[in-house]
MDAnalysis code that builds the backbone (N, CA, C; Angstrom):
import MDAnalysis as mda
import numpy as np

u = mda.Universe.empty(468, n_residues=156, atom_resindex=np.repeat(np.arange(156), 3), trajectory=True)
u.add_TopologyAttr("name", ["N", "CA", "C"] * 156)
u.add_TopologyAttr("resid", np.arange(1, 157))
u.add_TopologyAttr("resname", ["MET", "VAL", "THR", "THR", "ASN", "VAL", "ALA", "GLN", "THR", "SER", "LEU", "ALA", "LEU", "GLN", "GLU", "GLY", "TYR", "LEU", "GLY", "PHE", "LEU", "GLY", "ALA", "GLY", "VAL", "GLY", "ALA", "ILE", "ALA", "LEU", "TYR", "ALA", "ILE", "LEU", "GLY", "LEU", "LEU", "LEU", "MET", "LEU", "VAL", "GLY", "PHE", "TYR", "ALA", "ILE", "ASP", "LEU", "THR", "THR", "PRO", "GLY", "LYS", "LEU", "SER", "GLU", "LEU", "VAL", "ARG", "ALA", "GLY", "LYS", "PRO", "ASN", "ALA", "VAL", "VAL", "LEU", "THR", "ALA", "ALA", "GLY", "LEU", "PHE", "SER", "MET", "ALA", "PHE", "ILE", "VAL", "VAL", "VAL", "ALA", "ILE", "PHE", "ASN", "ALA", "HIS", "GLY", "GLY", "LEU", "VAL", "GLU", "GLY", "LEU", "LEU", "ALA", "ALA", "LEU", "VAL", "PHE", "GLY", "LEU", "VAL", "GLY", "ILE", "VAL", "VAL", "GLN", "VAL", "LEU", "ALA", "VAL", "ARG", "VAL", "LEU", "GLU", "TRP", "VAL", "ALA", "GLY", "ILE", "GLN", "ILE", "GLY", "GLN", "LEU", "ILE", "HIS", "ALA", "ASP", "SER", "LEU", "THR", "PRO", "ALA", "SER", "PHE", "VAL", "VAL", "ALA", "ALA", "ALA", "HIS", "ILE", "GLY", "LEU", "GLY", "LEU", "VAL", "VAL", "ALA", "VAL", "ALA", "ILE", "THR"])
u.atoms.positions = np.array([
    [-17.475, -55.518, -0.766],
    [-18.060, -55.298, -2.054],
    [-18.785, -53.962, -2.047],
    [-18.521, -53.201, -3.088],
    [-19.104, -51.862, -3.206],
    [-20.154, -51.892, -4.304],
    [-21.289, -51.356, -3.977],
    [-22.340, -51.250, -4.999],
    [-22.719, -49.784, -5.159],
    [-23.057, -49.430, -6.336],
    [-23.497, -48.051, -6.600],
    [-24.838, -48.083, -7.307],
    [-25.626, -47.127, -6.979],
    [-26.916, -46.964, -7.657],
    [-26.781, -45.857, -8.692],
    [-27.131, -46.194, -9.858],
    [-27.084, -45.192, -10.923],
    [-28.489, -44.623, -11.075],
    [-28.593, -43.340, -10.873],
    [-29.905, -42.701, -11.002],
    [-30.299, -42.635, -12.473],
    [-31.541, -42.923, -12.699],
    [-32.034, -42.821, -14.069],
    [-32.533, -41.401, -14.304],
    [-32.261, -40.913, -15.494],
    [-32.735, -39.576, -15.845],
    [-33.789, -39.708, -16.923],
    [-34.675, -38.785, -16.923],
    [-35.761, -38.795, -17.895],
    [-35.623, -37.580, -18.803],
    [-35.815, -37.817, -20.058],
    [-35.749, -36.725, -21.024],
    [-37.135, -36.198, -21.377],
    [-38.106, -36.560, -20.627],
    [-39.476, -36.125, -20.897],
    [-39.615, -34.629, -20.623],
    [-40.416, -33.997, -21.424],
    [-40.678, -32.566, -21.253],
    [-41.760, -32.368, -20.209],
    [-41.701, -31.253, -19.545],
    [-42.725, -30.945, -18.562],
    [-44.069, -30.791, -19.260],
    [-45.091, -31.080, -18.534],
    [-46.436, -30.967, -19.078],
    [-46.713, -29.505, -19.471],
    [-47.236, -29.303, -20.641],
    [-47.573, -27.962, -21.109],
    [-46.457, -27.235, -21.824],
    [-45.274, -27.855, -21.873],
    [-44.125, -27.170, -22.481],
    [-44.332, -26.901, -23.964],
    [-44.860, -27.869, -24.681],
    [-45.081, -27.669, -26.119],
    [-46.119, -26.577, -26.379],
    [-47.110, -26.483, -25.516],
    [-48.088, -25.394, -25.625],
    [-47.434, -24.043, -25.401],
    [-46.531, -24.004, -24.427],
    [-45.767, -22.782, -24.156],
    [-44.953, -22.377, -25.381],
    [-44.258, -23.352, -25.975],
    [-43.465, -23.063, -27.179],
    [-44.350, -22.577, -28.319],
    [-45.468, -23.242, -28.514],
    [-46.383, -22.852, -29.588],
    [-46.906, -21.444, -29.408],
    [-47.278, -21.097, -28.183],
    [-47.770, -19.746, -27.912],
    [-46.669, -18.719, -28.137],
    [-45.453, -19.045, -27.728],
    [-44.330, -18.124, -27.929],
    [-44.023, -17.901, -29.391],
    [-44.012, -18.977, -30.160],
    [-43.752, -18.866, -31.597],
    [-44.863, -18.063, -32.267],
    [-46.096, -18.310, -31.852],
    [-47.218, -17.547, -32.404],
    [-47.098, -16.065, -32.107],
    [-46.721, -15.728, -30.882],
    [-46.554, -14.320, -30.508],
    [-45.434, -13.673, -31.310],
    [-44.332, -14.390, -31.474],
    [-43.222, -13.862, -32.278],
    [-43.698, -13.570, -33.693],
    [-44.425, -14.513, -34.275],
    [-44.915, -14.330, -35.644],
    [-45.845, -13.126, -35.740],
    [-46.755, -12.974, -34.783],
    [-47.692, -11.847, -34.822],
    [-46.978, -10.509, -34.651],
    [-46.038, -10.436, -33.721],
    [-45.281, -9.192, -33.545],
    [-44.416, -8.895, -34.770],
    [-43.859, -9.922, -35.390],
    [-43.057, -9.717, -36.603],
    [-43.926, -9.189, -37.742],
    [-45.114, -9.749, -37.894],
    [-46.034, -9.269, -38.929],
    [-46.437, -7.831, -38.643],
    [-46.758, -7.530, -37.387],
    [-47.109, -6.160, -37.019],
    [-45.944, -5.216, -37.285],
    [-44.739, -5.633, -36.932],
    [-43.558, -4.804, -37.188],
    [-43.370, -4.529, -38.664],
    [-43.538, -5.549, -39.488],
    [-43.421, -5.372, -40.935],
    [-44.479, -4.404, -41.449],
    [-45.715, -4.569, -40.992],
    [-46.781, -3.661, -41.426],
    [-46.499, -2.220, -41.007],
    [-46.010, -2.037, -39.782],
    [-45.676, -0.684, -39.330],
    [-44.523, -0.098, -40.142],
    [-43.544, -0.917, -40.493],
    [-42.439, -0.431, -41.332],
    [-42.956, -0.011, -42.710],
    [-43.883, -0.776, -43.264],
    [-44.468, -0.403, -44.555],
    [-45.256, 0.899, -44.443],
    [-46.033, 1.038, -43.372],
    [-46.767, 2.287, -43.146],
    [-45.780, 3.442, -43.013],
    [-44.694, 3.229, -42.288],
    [-43.671, 4.264, -42.129],
    [-43.054, 4.660, -43.456],
    [-42.738, 3.671, -44.291],
    [-42.169, 3.975, -45.604],
    [-43.145, 4.801, -46.433],
    [-44.400, 4.367, -46.473],
    [-45.381, 5.099, -47.280],
    [-45.686, 6.474, -46.694],
    [-45.585, 6.624, -45.378],
    [-45.766, 7.950, -44.769],
    [-44.660, 8.894, -45.223],
    [-43.436, 8.391, -45.272],
    [-42.324, 9.207, -45.778],
    [-42.532, 9.496, -47.257],
    [-42.903, 8.471, -48.007],
    [-43.093, 8.610, -49.453],
    [-44.191, 9.619, -49.776],
    [-45.323, 9.541, -49.072],
    [-46.446, 10.437, -49.354],
    [-46.157, 11.889, -48.996],
    [-45.276, 12.103, -48.043],
    [-44.976, 13.475, -47.621],
    [-43.720, 14.028, -48.278],
    [-43.160, 13.282, -49.204],
    [-41.959, 13.707, -49.920],
    [-42.315, 13.883, -51.388],
    [-41.922, 15.012, -51.992],
    [-42.204, 15.196, -53.419],
    [-41.479, 14.142, -54.258],
    [-42.200, 13.471, -55.115],
    [-41.600, 12.428, -55.944],
    [-41.864, 11.063, -55.353],
    [-41.757, 10.059, -56.165],
    [-41.981, 8.673, -55.735],
    [-40.645, 8.090, -55.296],
    [-40.464, 7.918, -53.982],
    [-39.172, 7.482, -53.445],
    [-38.698, 6.159, -54.030],
    [-39.580, 5.194, -54.136],
    [-39.139, 3.888, -54.641],
    [-38.608, 4.004, -56.065],
    [-39.234, 4.842, -56.887],
    [-38.747, 5.041, -58.258],
    [-37.411, 5.777, -58.267],
    [-37.278, 6.775, -57.398],
    [-36.024, 7.529, -57.326],
    [-34.879, 6.643, -56.832],
    [-35.182, 5.768, -55.895],
    [-34.156, 4.844, -55.396],
    [-33.739, 3.885, -56.510],
    [-34.721, 3.330, -57.209],
    [-34.397, 2.420, -58.317],
    [-33.631, 3.129, -59.426],
    [-33.898, 4.424, -59.600],
    [-33.190, 5.196, -60.628],
    [-31.776, 5.554, -60.185],
    [-31.436, 5.267, -58.937],
    [-30.085, 5.516, -58.450],
    [-29.826, 6.939, -58.005],
    [-30.876, 7.674, -57.672],
    [-30.694, 9.041, -57.166],
    [-30.102, 8.946, -55.760],
    [-28.848, 9.361, -55.598],
    [-28.145, 9.101, -54.332],
    [-28.782, 9.757, -53.111],
    [-29.299, 10.962, -53.250],
    [-29.911, 11.623, -52.099],
    [-31.203, 10.922, -51.686],
    [-31.948, 10.442, -52.663],
    [-33.166, 9.687, -52.357],
    [-32.819, 8.398, -51.621],
    [-31.726, 7.768, -52.017],
    [-31.283, 6.538, -51.348],
    [-30.914, 6.831, -49.894],
    [-30.135, 7.880, -49.670],
    [-29.704, 8.238, -48.312],
    [-30.910, 8.553, -47.434],
    [-31.843, 9.356, -47.954],
    [-32.994, 9.761, -47.150],
    [-33.948, 8.597, -46.894],
    [-34.128, 7.745, -47.872],
    [-34.997, 6.583, -47.681],
    [-34.396, 5.633, -46.650],
    [-33.101, 5.387, -46.754],
    [-32.433, 4.507, -45.788],
    [-32.526, 5.078, -44.376],
    [-32.264, 6.367, -44.230],
    [-32.336, 6.994, -42.906],
    [-33.765, 6.980, -42.378],
    [-34.726, 7.214, -43.257],
    [-36.124, 7.185, -42.851],
    [-36.545, 5.808, -42.367],
    [-36.135, 4.780, -43.088],
    [-36.468, 3.417, -42.671],
    [-35.779, 3.045, -41.363],
    [-34.543, 3.479, -41.214],
    [-33.803, 3.219, -39.982],
    [-34.505, 3.877, -38.797],
    [-34.938, 5.121, -38.974],
    [-35.617, 5.824, -37.885],
    [-36.963, 5.182, -37.575],
    [-37.669, 4.733, -38.607],
    [-38.944, 4.049, -38.375],
    [-38.718, 2.739, -37.616],
    [-37.621, 2.065, -37.911],
    [-37.307, 0.817, -37.205],
    [-37.113, 1.075, -35.713],
    [-36.446, 2.175, -35.357],
    [-36.301, 2.521, -33.934],
    [-37.676, 2.603, -33.283],
    [-38.555, 3.339, -33.924],
    [-39.886, 3.581, -33.368],
    [-40.657, 2.274, -33.227],
    [-40.635, 1.454, -34.255],
    [-41.365, 0.187, -34.238],
    [-40.801, -0.751, -33.174],
    [-39.485, -0.848, -33.087],
    [-38.856, -1.729, -32.092],
    [-39.232, -1.299, -30.679],
    [-39.165, -0.014, -30.396],
    [-39.488, 0.457, -29.046],
    [-40.978, 0.286, -28.762],
    [-41.825, 0.514, -29.765],
    [-43.264, 0.312, -29.569],
    [-43.556, -1.146, -29.217],
    [-42.911, -2.068, -29.904],
    [-43.116, -3.491, -29.615],
    [-42.498, -3.861, -28.266],
    [-41.303, -3.361, -27.999],
    [-40.615, -3.679, -26.748],
    [-41.416, -3.219, -25.531],
    [-42.111, -2.099, -25.654],
    [-42.850, -1.541, -24.525],
    [-44.303, -1.985, -24.477],
    [-44.684, -2.918, -25.321],
    [-46.047, -3.435, -25.299],
    [-46.192, -4.375, -24.104],
    [-47.159, -4.090, -23.252],
    [-47.358, -4.888, -22.043],
    [-48.745, -5.502, -22.046],
    [-48.966, -6.394, -21.131],
    [-50.258, -7.055, -21.007],
    [-50.249, -8.375, -21.742],
    [-51.435, -8.880, -22.000],
    [-51.566, -10.113, -22.765],
    [-51.214, -9.870, -24.223],
    [-51.307, -10.913, -25.004],
    [-50.916, -10.816, -26.410],
    [-51.747, -9.782, -27.159],
    [-53.054, -9.828, -27.010],
    [-53.915, -8.891, -27.739],
    [-53.653, -7.462, -27.283],
    [-53.550, -7.249, -25.980],
    [-53.275, -5.908, -25.469],
    [-51.911, -5.413, -25.936],
    [-50.937, -6.290, -25.927],
    [-49.597, -5.919, -26.371],
    [-49.560, -5.549, -27.836],
    [-50.226, -6.342, -28.663],
    [-50.277, -6.030, -30.098],
    [-50.991, -4.707, -30.346],
    [-52.093, -4.479, -29.630],
    [-52.836, -3.229, -29.792],
    [-52.001, -2.032, -29.351],
    [-51.326, -2.157, -28.217],
    [-50.467, -1.070, -27.734],
    [-49.339, -0.797, -28.720],
    [-48.706, -1.839, -29.224],
    [-47.622, -1.663, -30.197],
    [-48.138, -0.998, -31.465],
    [-49.322, -1.387, -31.908],
    [-49.915, -0.784, -33.105],
    [-50.182, 0.700, -32.898],
    [-50.842, 1.045, -31.801],
    [-51.182, 2.448, -31.537],
    [-49.922, 3.284, -31.336],
    [-49.015, 2.834, -30.475],
    [-47.783, 3.588, -30.238],
    [-46.949, 3.694, -31.508],
    [-46.900, 2.629, -32.286],
    [-46.153, 2.656, -33.542],
    [-46.730, 3.656, -34.523],
    [-48.052, 3.650, -34.695],
    [-48.688, 4.585, -35.636],
    [-48.521, 6.036, -35.194],
    [-48.734, 6.290, -33.913],
    [-48.544, 7.661, -33.408],
    [-47.093, 8.081, -33.583],
    [-46.166, 7.199, -33.277],
    [-44.743, 7.505, -33.452],
    [-44.392, 7.816, -34.893],
    [-44.955, 7.071, -35.836],
    [-44.691, 7.308, -37.260],
    [-45.206, 8.675, -37.676],
    [-46.416, 9.016, -37.265],
    [-46.984, 10.327, -37.616],
    [-46.130, 11.449, -37.040],
    [-45.766, 11.331, -35.769],
    [-44.942, 12.363, -35.128],
    [-43.588, 12.475, -35.820],
    [-42.987, 11.349, -36.162],
    [-41.684, 11.341, -36.837],
    [-41.752, 12.079, -38.168],
    [-42.738, 11.754, -38.985],
    [-42.856, 12.374, -40.307],
    [-43.075, 13.878, -40.168],
    [-43.968, 14.273, -39.270],
    [-44.224, 15.706, -39.074],
    [-42.980, 16.433, -38.571],
    [-42.272, 15.840, -37.627],
    [-41.078, 16.479, -37.071],
    [-40.003, 16.679, -38.132],
    [-39.787, 15.677, -38.977],
    [-38.772, 15.805, -40.032],
    [-39.181, 16.876, -41.031],
    [-40.446, 16.913, -41.410],
    [-40.901, 17.926, -42.374],
    [-40.761, 19.334, -41.792],
    [-41.062, 19.504, -40.514],
    [-40.893, 20.814, -39.872],
    [-39.419, 21.203, -39.861],
    [-38.548, 20.277, -39.534],
    [-37.113, 20.563, -39.516],
    [-36.605, 20.941, -40.905],
    [-37.076, 20.250, -41.931],
    [-36.692, 20.597, -43.306],
    [-37.148, 22.011, -43.641],
    [-38.360, 22.353, -43.222],
    [-38.904, 23.684, -43.494],
    [-38.093, 24.751, -42.760],
    [-37.805, 24.518, -41.482],
    [-37.031, 25.479, -40.689],
    [-35.635, 25.662, -41.278],
    [-35.028, 24.578, -41.725],
    [-33.681, 24.648, -42.301],
    [-33.688, 25.180, -43.734],
    [-34.864, 25.306, -44.325],
    [-34.962, 25.813, -45.692],
    [-34.475, 24.832, -46.746],
    [-34.569, 23.553, -46.465],
    [-34.107, 22.533, -47.409],
    [-35.235, 22.209, -48.380],
    [-34.946, 22.330, -49.657],
    [-35.915, 22.002, -50.703],
    [-35.815, 20.506, -50.994],
    [-36.599, 19.737, -50.280],
    [-36.470, 18.284, -50.333],
    [-36.755, 17.731, -51.727],
    [-37.689, 18.349, -52.448],
    [-38.005, 17.887, -53.800],
    [-36.817, 17.980, -54.733],
    [-36.129, 19.104, -54.699],
    [-34.932, 19.276, -55.526],
    [-33.820, 18.340, -55.060],
    [-33.705, 18.212, -53.771],
    [-32.636, 17.397, -53.189],
    [-32.724, 15.935, -53.640],
    [-33.900, 15.344, -53.534],
    [-33.997, 13.910, -53.839],
    [-33.965, 13.609, -55.331],
    [-34.195, 14.619, -56.163],
    [-34.128, 14.409, -57.614],
    [-32.731, 14.670, -58.180],
    [-31.828, 15.204, -57.366],
    [-30.481, 15.532, -57.847],
    [-29.725, 14.265, -58.240],
    [-28.872, 14.407, -59.242],
    [-28.089, 13.264, -59.728],
    [-26.818, 13.015, -58.925],
    [-26.405, 14.005, -58.127],
    [-25.190, 13.827, -57.332],
    [-25.523, 13.969, -55.846],
    [-24.714, 13.324, -55.044],
    [-24.896, 13.353, -53.601],
    [-24.570, 14.745, -53.077],
    [-25.445, 15.294, -52.253],
    [-25.229, 16.634, -51.711],
    [-25.191, 16.581, -50.182],
    [-24.451, 17.504, -49.572],
    [-24.347, 17.516, -48.108],
    [-25.693, 17.671, -47.400],
    [-26.627, 18.375, -48.008],
    [-27.928, 18.577, -47.365],
    [-28.650, 17.257, -47.110],
    [-28.387, 16.249, -47.938],
    [-29.054, 14.956, -47.717],
    [-28.601, 14.337, -46.395],
    [-27.366, 14.605, -45.993],
    [-26.882, 14.076, -44.717],
    [-27.520, 14.814, -43.540],
    [-27.844, 16.089, -43.733],
    [-28.540, 16.849, -42.691],
    [-29.936, 16.265, -42.479],
    [-30.641, 16.028, -43.582],
    [-31.985, 15.462, -43.476],
    [-31.917, 14.029, -42.934],
    [-30.925, 13.256, -43.366],
    [-30.764, 11.889, -42.855],
    [-30.509, 11.908, -41.349],
    [-29.652, 12.822, -40.899],
    [-29.386, 12.941, -39.463],
    [-30.655, 13.343, -38.716],
    [-31.456, 14.213, -39.329],
    [-32.729, 14.604, -38.713],
    [-33.645, 13.392, -38.576],
    [-33.722, 12.581, -39.621],
    [-34.541, 11.366, -39.556],
    [-34.092, 10.477, -38.403],
    [-32.805, 10.200, -38.334],
    [-32.290, 9.284, -37.311],
    [-32.417, 9.895, -35.917],
    [-32.014, 11.156, -35.777],
    [-32.091, 11.813, -34.477],
    [-33.513, 11.925, -33.965],
    [-34.417, 12.373, -34.825],
    [-35.807, 12.500, -34.400],
    [-36.444, 11.127, -34.185],
    [-36.002, 10.137, -34.950],
    [-36.488, 8.776, -34.720],
    [-36.122, 8.287, -33.330],
    [-34.904, 8.600, -32.896],
    [-34.488, 8.238, -31.539],
    [-35.324, 8.966, -30.492],
    [-35.551, 10.262, -30.713],
    [-36.345, 11.055, -29.769],
    [-37.762, 10.493, -29.657],
    [-38.384, 10.239, -30.801],
    [-39.749, 9.708, -30.799],
    [-39.777, 8.321, -30.156],
    [-38.797, 7.487, -30.471],
    [-38.751, 6.142, -29.889],
    [-38.642, 6.207, -28.372],
    [-37.793, 7.073, -27.869],
    [-37.646, 7.198, -26.417],
    [-38.914, 7.788, -25.798],
    [-39.600, 8.657, -26.530],
    [-40.855, 9.220, -26.024],
    [-41.912, 8.132, -25.825],
    [-41.827, 7.068, -26.596],
    [-42.780, 5.963, -26.464],
    [-42.604, 5.253, -25.128],
    [-41.368, 5.257, -24.606],
    [-41.129, 4.562, -23.343],
    [-41.758, 5.323, -22.219],
])
């Protein structure tokens, strides 16, 4: 006669697991809120340093304003993502580091793009108010994205 013992398994969670999950979800929420706030600051930094109200120009369907706003937001996202990714330490230290690096990155990004526009002689005010898409908007968009990558990597 053959007998077998069937081992019983337990589906119980390890002690402290729910606390771990709660802390992780909380950290995700805080970093997401910080990321959103930094993206808003980035948008308004671009808007304040650009002649004309970008949100109104985008809603009016000005194609160059749409291209530049999209590229600007994309470049700001690079900076914010890298600032958050490189935040080390505890939660508070990480959030503070991401905030500081993100804000400095946004300022550097905006200044770098404006300098490049000036050096290239691009009249950004005329460009974003134009009714038709112009090649110069792609130059400025590339500057936004390229400089966003440079600034993001500088954060690392």
